[in-house]
Structures are given as C-alpha cells and as structure tokens.
C-alpha positions in Angstrom: -13.4 12.4 -15.9 -16.3 13.7 -13.8 -16.5 17.2 -12.4 -18.4 18.5 -9.5 -21.5 20.6 -9.9 -20.5 24.3 -9.2 -23.7 25.2 -7.5 -23.4 22.2 -5.2 -19.8 23.1 -4.4 -20.9 26.6 -3.4 -23.5 25.2 -1.1 -21.0 22.9 0.5 -18.5 25.8 1.0 -21.3 28.0 2.5 -22.3 25.2 4.8 -18.7 24.7 5.9 -18.2 28.4 6.6 -21.4 28.7 8.6 -20.5 25.5 10.6 -17.0 26.8 11.2 -18.4 30.1 12.5 -20.7 28.2 14.9 -17.7 26.2 16.2 -15.4 29.1 16.5 -15.2 28.6 20.3 -13.7 25.1 19.7 -11.3 25.6 16.8 -9.6 22.2 17.4 -12.7 20.5 16.0 -13.5 22.9 13.2 -11.5 21.0 10.6 -13.7 17.9 11.0 -16.7 19.5 9.4 -15.5 19.3 5.8 -13.0 17.2 3.8 -10.8 20.2 3.0 -8.1 18.7 5.1 -7.8 15.6 3.0 -4.2 15.7 1.6 -3.4 14.3 -1.8 -0.5 12.1 -3.0 -0.5 13.0 -6.6 0.8 11.3 -9.7 3.2 14.2 -10.1 4.7 13.6 -6.7 4.8 9.8 -7.0 6.6 10.2 -10.4 9.6 11.4 -8.4 9.9 8.2 -6.4 13.5 7.1 -6.7 15.4 5.1 -4.0 18.7 6.7 -2.9 21.4 5.8 -0.5 19.5 7.6 2.2 16.2 5.8 1.7 17.4 2.3 0.9 17.5 -0.4 3.6 20.6 -2.7 4.0 20.4 -6.1 2.3 19.1 -8.7 4.8 21.4 -11.6 5.7 19.8 -14.8 4.5 21.2 -16.7 7.5 18.3 -15.6 9.7 16.7 -17.3 12.7 13.0 -18.0 13.0 11.3 -16.4 16.0 8.6 -19.1 15.9 9.9 -22.1 14.0 6.4 -23.6 13.4 4.7 -20.4 12.3 4.8 -18.0 9.5 5.1 -14.6 11.2 4.5 -11.3 9.4 2.7 -8.0 10.2 4.0 -7.0 13.7 3.2 -4.3 16.3 4.1 -3.7 20.0 1.8 -3.2 22.9 1.7 0.5 23.5 0.3 2.7 26.2 -2.5 5.1 25.4 0.0 7.9 24.8 1.9 5.9 22.3 4.8 4.9 24.5 5.9 1.3 24.8 4.0 -0.7 27.4 6.3 -2.6 29.8 4.4 -5.0 32.1 6.5 -6.2 35.1 9.6 -5.9 33.0 8.1 -7.6 29.9 7.7 -6.1 26.5 4.8 -7.5 24.5 4.3 -7.7 20.7 1.7 -9.1 18.4 2.0 -10.4 14.9 0.0 -12.2 12.2 0.8 -15.9 12.3 -0.2 -19.1 10.4 1.2 -22.6 10.5 4.3 -23.2 8.4 2.7 -26.4 7.3 0.7 -24.1 5.0 2.2 -22.8 1.8 3.7 -19.3 1.8 0.9 -18.0 -0.3 -1.8 -19.8 1.7 -1.1 -18.0 5.0 -3.3 -15.0 4.4 -6.5 -16.9 4.5 -5.6 -18.7 7.7 -4.1 -15.6 9.5 -4.5 -15.3 13.2 -2.9 -12.9 15.7 -0.2 -14.3 17.9 1.5 -12.9 21.0 5.1 -12.6 21.8 6.9 -11.4 25.0 10.5 -10.5 25.9 12.5 -9.2 28.8 15.2 -7.6 26.7 13.3 -6.8 23.5 15.6 -9.1 21.5 14.8 -12.6 22.5 11.1 -13.2 22.0 9.0 -16.1 23.2 6.0 -17.1 21.1 3.0 -17.4 23.5 0.4 -18.6 20.9 -2.9 -17.0 19.9 -4.3 -15.2 22.9 -8.0 -15.3 22.0 -10.6 -18.0 21.3 -10.9 -18.2 17.6 -14.6 -19.3 17.9 -15.3 -16.0 19.6 -13.3 -13.9 17.2 -14.9 -12.1 14.2 -14.0 -13.0 10.6 -12.7 -16.1 9.0 -9.2 -14.6 9.4 -8.0 -11.9 11.7 -5.7 -9.4 10.0 -3.4 -6.6 11.3 -4.2 -3.9 13.8 -2.7 -2.5 17.0 -2.8 -3.0 20.7 -3.2 -0.4 23.5 -2.8 -0.8 27.3 -5.2 1.6 29.1 -4.7 3.3 32.5 -6.7 0.5 34.2 -4.4 -2.2 32.9 -6.8 -3.4 30.2 -5.4 -4.5 26.9 -7.4 -3.4 23.9 -6.6 -5.5 20.8 -7.8 -3.8 17.5 -7.8 -6.0 14.4 -9.4 -6.5 11.0 -12.2 -9.1 10.9 -11.9 -10.4 7.3 -14.4 -12.7 5.6 -17.2 -14.7 7.3 -16.7 -18.0 9.1 -19.9 -19.5 7.7 -19.7 -20.9 4.2 -16.1 -19.9 3.7 -14.6 -20.7 0.3 -11.1 -19.9 -0.7 -12.1 -19.7 -4.4 -12.1 -16.0 -5.3 -12.1 -15.0 -1.6 -10.5 -11.6 -2.2 -13.5 -10.4 -4.1 -16.0 -11.7 -1.5 -14.3 -11.2 1.9 -15.7 -8.1 3.6 -13.3 -6.3 5.9 -14.4 -4.7 9.2 -12.5 -3.1 12.1 -13.1 -5.0 15.3 -11.7 -5.2 18.9 -11.6 -7.2 22.0 -10.0 -6.7 25.5 -8.0 -8.7 28.0 -6.6 -8.5 31.4 -2.8 -9.0 31.4 -0.6 -10.5 34.1 2.8 -12.1 34.4 4.3 -15.0 36.4 7.3 -17.3 36.3 6.0 -18.7 33.1 5.8 -15.4 31.2 3.0 -13.1 30.1 -0.7 -14.1 30.0 -3.8 -12.5 28.5 -7.0 -13.6 30.4 -10.6 -12.6 30.8 -11.2 -12.2 27.0 -13.8 -9.6 26.3 -16.6 -9.5 23.8 -15.4 -9.2 20.2 -17.2 -6.4 18.5 -17.2 -4.5 15.2 -16.4 -0.8 15.8 -16.1 0.5 12.2 -17.5 -0.4 8.8 -17.1 1.2 5.4 -19.8 3.8 4.8 -19.7 3.8 1.0 -19.3 7.6 1.0 -15.8 8.3 2.2 -14.8 4.7 2.2 -15.6 2.1 -0.5 -17.7 -0.9 0.4 -17.1 -4.4 -1.0 -20.1 -4.0 -3.2 -18.7 -0.8 -4.7 -15.2 -2.2 -5.4 -14.2 -2.1 -9.1 -10.4 -2.7 -9.1 -8.3 -5.7 -10.1 -6.8 -5.5 -6.6 -8.5 -6.3 -3.3 -10.4 -3.5 -1.7 -9.5 -2.3 1.8 -11.1 -1.3 5.0 -8.5 -2.6 7.5 -5.4 -2.1 9.6 -6.7 -0.1 12.6 -4.1 2.0 14.4 -5.0 3.5 17.7 -3.6 7.1 18.1 -3.8 9.7 20.8 -3.1 13.2 19.6 -0.5 14.5 22.2 -1.5 18.1 21.5 -5.2 17.7 22.1 -5.5 14.5 24.1 -8.2 13.2 21.7 -8.2 9.5 20.6 -8.6 8.3 17.0 -8.4 5.1 14.9 -6.5 5.5 11.7 -6.9 2.9 9.0 -6.5 1.9 5.3 -9.4 2.4 3.0 -10.4 3.0 -0.6 -12.2 6.2 -1.8 -16.0 5.9 -1.7 -18.7 7.4 -3.8 -17.8 11.0 -3.1 -14.3 10.5 -4.7 -14.8 7.8 -7.3 -13.0 9.8 -10.0 -9.7 11.5 -10.6 -9.7 15.3 -10.1 -7.0 17.6 -11.4 -5.2 17.8 -8.1 -4.8 14.0 -8.1 -2.7 14.4 -11.3 -0.6 17.4 -10.4 -0.3 21.1 -10.7 -1.5 23.0 -13.8 1.8 23.0 -15.5 2.3 19.3 -15.1 -1.1 18.5 -16.4 -0.4 20.3 -19.7 2.2 17.7 -20.6 1.0 14.5 -18.9 -1.9 12.3 -19.7 -3.4 9.7 -17.3 -3.5 6.1 -18.6 -6.9 4.4 -18.8 -7.7 2.4 -15.7 -5.8 4.7 -13.3 -9.0 5.8 -11.7 -9.5 2.3 -10.4 -6.5 2.7 -8.1 -8.2 4.6 -5.3 -6.4 4.2 -2.0 -6.8 6.4 1.0 -5.9 6.7 4.7 -9.0 6.9 6.8 -9.6 8.2 10.3 -12.4 7.9 12.9 -12.8 9.9 16.1 -13.1 7.9 19.3 -16.1 9.1 21.4 -15.6 7.0 24.6 -12.8 5.7 26.8 -13.6 2.1 25.9 -13.1 2.8 22.2 -16.4 1.2 21.2 -18.1 4.3 19.9 -16.6 6.1 16.9 -17.4 8.6 14.3 -16.1 8.2 10.7 -14.4 11.3 9.4 -13.2 12.2 5.8 -9.8 10.6 5.0 -6.5 12.2 6.0 -4.9 11.4 2.7 -5.9 10.0 -0.7 -4.0 8.5 -3.6 -6.7 8.3 -6.2 -5.1 7.6 -9.6 -1.7 7.1 -7.9 -1.7 4.0 -5.7 -4.3 1.5 -4.7 -3.0 0.4 -1.3 -1.8 2.5 1.6 -1.5 -0.3 4.1 -1.0 -0.2 7.9 -1.0 3.6 8.2 0.3 5.1 11.5 1.2 8.4 13.0 4.3 9.7 14.7 4.4 13.1 16.3 7.5 15.3 17.0 6.4 18.6 18.3 4.5 20.4 15.6 5.4 17.8 13.0 2.8 15.0 12.4 4.3 12.2 10.3 1.8 9.9 8.6 3.5 6.7 7.5 2.1 3.9 5.4 3.4 0.9 3.4 2.8 0.1 -0.2 3.8 -2.3 -3.0 5.2 -2.0 -6.5 2.2 -3.8 -8.0 -0.4 -1.4 -6.4 0.8 1.7 -8.3 -1.6 3.0 -10.9 -0.8 2.5 -14.6 2.0 4.8 -15.7 3.7 4.9 -12.3 6.0 2.6 -10.3 7.9 2.5 -7.0 9.4 0.1 -4.6 7.9 -2.0 -1.9 8.6 0.3 1.0 7.6 2.9 3.6 6.0 6.1 2.4 5.6 9.2 4.6 3.8 12.5 4.6 4.4 15.3 7.1 2.1 18.2 8.2 1.7 20.7 11.0 -1.1 18.9 12.8 -3.3 15.9 12.5 -5.7 17.5 10.1 -3.1 19.8 8.4 -1.9 19.5 4.8 0.5 16.5 4.7 3.2 16.8 2.1 5.2 13.8 0.7 8.5 13.4 2.5 11.7 13.5 0.4 9.4 15.2 -2.3 8.1 11.9 -3.5 6.9 10.2 -0.3 9.5 7.4 -0.2 11.1 6.9 3.2 12.5 3.4 3.1 12.9 1.1 0.1 14.1 -2.5 -0.2 17.4 -2.7 -2.0 17.2 -3.2 -5.8 18.9 -6.6 -5.7 16.3 -7.9 -3.2 13.2 -5.8 -3.9 10.8 -7.9 -1.7 13.1 -8.8 1.1 11.0 -7.1 3.8 7.5 -5.6 4.3 5.0 -4.2 6.7 7.3 -1.7 8.3 6.0 0.2 11.4 7.7 3.4 12.5 7.7 3.8 16.3 7.7 7.2 18.1 11.5 7.2 18.5 11.9 6.3 14.8 12.8 2.6 15.3 11.3 0.8 12.4 10.2 -2.9 12.7 9.1 -5.2 9.9 9.2 -8.9 8.8 11.4 -10.8 6.4 9.3 -11.4 3.3 11.0 -12.8 0.2 14.7 -12.0 0.2 16.9 -13.2 -2.7 20.3 -14.8 -2.7 23.2 -13.8 -5.0 21.7 -16.1 -7.7 18.3 -14.5 -7.6 16.6 -17.4 -5.7 13.9 -16.5 -3.2 14.0 -17.7 0.4 10.7 -17.2 2.2 11.1 -15.5 5.5 8.1 -15.2 7.8 10.0 -14.0 10.9 11.1 -10.7 12.4 13.4 -8.5 10.2 16.3 -6.4 11.5 15.1 -3.3 13.1 16.0 -0.1 11.3 16.4 3.5 12.6 15.4 6.5 10.6 16.3 10.1 11.2 13.4 12.6 10.6 14.2 16.1 9.7 11.1 18.0 8.7 10.2 17.0 5.2 13.3 14.8 4.8 14.6 11.6 6.2 17.3 9.0 6.0 18.0 5.4 7.2 20.8 5.7 9.7 21.2 2.4 11.5 20.4 -1.3 11.3 19.8 -3.2 14.6 19.1 -6.8 15.5 16.3 -8.9 14.1 13.1 -8.1 16.0 14.8 -5.8 18.4 12.4 -3.2 20.1 14.0 -0.8 22.5 11.8 1.0 25.1 10.4 4.2 23.5 8.5 7.1 24.9 5.3 8.8 23.9 4.5 10.9 20.9 5.3 14.5 21.8 
C-alpha cells in the first residue's frame, strides 16, 4: 500500500487554505478547489450490505409484455426539464432507452447498442419511435446510456456515452479496447397526429474525456472488469442554479491505491485485512461543472464519491434533492464487488447536506433496493426520479424452477420513501409507468 508524502500533503493543504481565503466572497465554489469533499464508500460500510424487507423489490411476474417486440430494451431515462422535472410536450411524455435488435443474442446487444425514443400520453402505454439520430453522424461504434434535457428554448439535449471507434471495429476483446467518452447532440422537438418527432439533429461532439488524474484512462486500466468513463447525468443544483454533469468513472493516478479510509475506521482496520487484488476495484462517481448554457464547455472536478477497494462499478449515478438532503444514487452488480465483499445487484444511495458535502451510505451500508434472493438478476439499471419513482428494465428473472427468461423491456416502476439516511420500498406500479414529477427542490 502506498502512502502520500507528508511534505507534499502540507503544501496541498496550504494551497487549499490560501485558495479558500481568496474565494471567501463566493463560498459556494470554495469546495471545488480540493478533493476534500470526495466521500468514501468503505469496505467496512459495504460489509454491512444485507437486503431486508424494506430494501427488497417484489418478484417480477414472468408474464410480461414487450414494449418494443423487435428490440431488446434496457437502460432507460425520461426527458427532463433543466430543473429536473418531467418534460411534457403537448401532452406527451418522452423516454429514451438503449435498444438493439432482438435478432441478436442477449449477450450481443451491448456492442450494437443504440439509443431509441419512446413517447406516451398517459405514461403507461409507450410507442417506440425508433432511433432519433443518424448513426453515421453519432460518435462511437455504440452509444451507451446518458440523459436528456429540454432547455427553456425548446431544444432537446441528448447526452450519451460514445463507446469504441467505428473504424476497424472488432468484437474480439472489445471491452479492453473500447474507449468511452461523454458526448452530446441536440434536436428540435415537435408533435403531430402521428406522435413525437425529433428533428434538426445537431452536431455530435465529445464534451468530456478521462483526464488520467481524477479519472482513469483506458491506457491506465488494470482491472479484470471493463473500465468506465460513461453514463452522463445532467443535474441542476436547485440551491445554487449551477449545472453539472455527473458520471461513472474509475480512480485515476492520484488515487491508484487503497488508503486507510477506504478500508474503514481505525478499530475496524485492526481486525480486518484486505485481500490481494482489491486495489484493482477502483470505482468512483465523477462530476464536471458546466460553464455555458449550451452544455458544451465543462470543467472536470474531483469525484463526488469513491469506492476504491470496495466496488469497481458505480453505474448510472444520479442526484435527487429534497431540501437540504442531496441523495446520490448509483447501481452496481454482485460481480463488481472487490474480493472479500459481496452484495446484490441493486440501487445504492448516499446522502449528504449539499452537492459537495460528505455523503454517507444510506441504511448504513448504502443498499437502497435489491433484487429478491430467488431472482437475483431480475431487474437492473434503476433510476430514482425526483419524486422517488424508480424505473428500471427487466433483465434476467428466474421462474420457480430456476430457469432464466431474458427480459429486455420496461420493468414495473417502484416507489421508495426517503427519510434522511434511511429508505424503504413502499409500492410497485405498472411496467414502464412514469407519472408526472416536479423539480428537485
């Protein structure tokens, strides 16, 4: 295990203090000058992960309908206004999801992923409208998950992960070669008797790339699991009005080791050893400050949270705000836990008093929603909306004999109740249902 040079640390602290004093007239930005705000999901906390009745989702009925019969459908997100509320365009609700032809095998869909659009009048019955962009103009061999924002001028901003290069693509060992970059494009949106249409497709452009310092590059990756710089989530802080992009990353060169805090408190460390290889599991949740209204100029900031030595993937991170409580949610898998730890495929949450405050694991461990034990992979890619609706997709549910039925469609919408540092699953709705919701507040 490496340690920081003490003299270097003193210089960094002195620099931070001086900078903070210089910025004393604008305290809202003072926390951005150092990485002190980066919260930690430690091994000690993750060791407490244990599904309960309050954190376990109901078992999914295997007699489910397909929202798009010819497509595998997975990671899903609604079109939201800049303030986080649900965008409703002439009575229509709009959603996006990753799609791939069902003619492909279940496991082949990832390398042929595109972003499809859906629309609905009632938020229950969805019409698949196809892929709204020109694939030849889009960036990456595949387009992975992101979010979508409707601005005050009626322009749709689609943020996505541009994964791999179109030229010389080879599926052999692609996960070790496919660079991930955060990209965006824009559209005009209009409706008619035939539904919702996105037109006037804008330029596709990369807006964020891994820097190698805070966020690991593909060249730096040294884990048995694919590295990450993906899943952009647009977020406007309701208490400051500032815009950000939150995303999944891996710790870069400044954090390529396990420090004591990643293990646990002093008492815990006396009796617990860290298995070899745990340091290769280096997930984090990144953030970038948006510098312009068009969301094309951004500044990378130190991560909001890290799970070095605990978990490798903190996918599709997103933020929900209730007053002073800032809930940072993410999703993760059983197989991405570091050696010596385990937990279910599920939603994990961390709550703090502010965007850059110290975020503590909810329910002590971080677990907010888990798949039931008898069907541990039934759903995935949950997204918690500002009113605590939780959408996801049906993944690999099991029948009573343990046989898997591949899903690839919208899962029943859940409702969670947030109460400070605790939560519970309180309701199950219809598959794919999205009720109108207000802004973060």
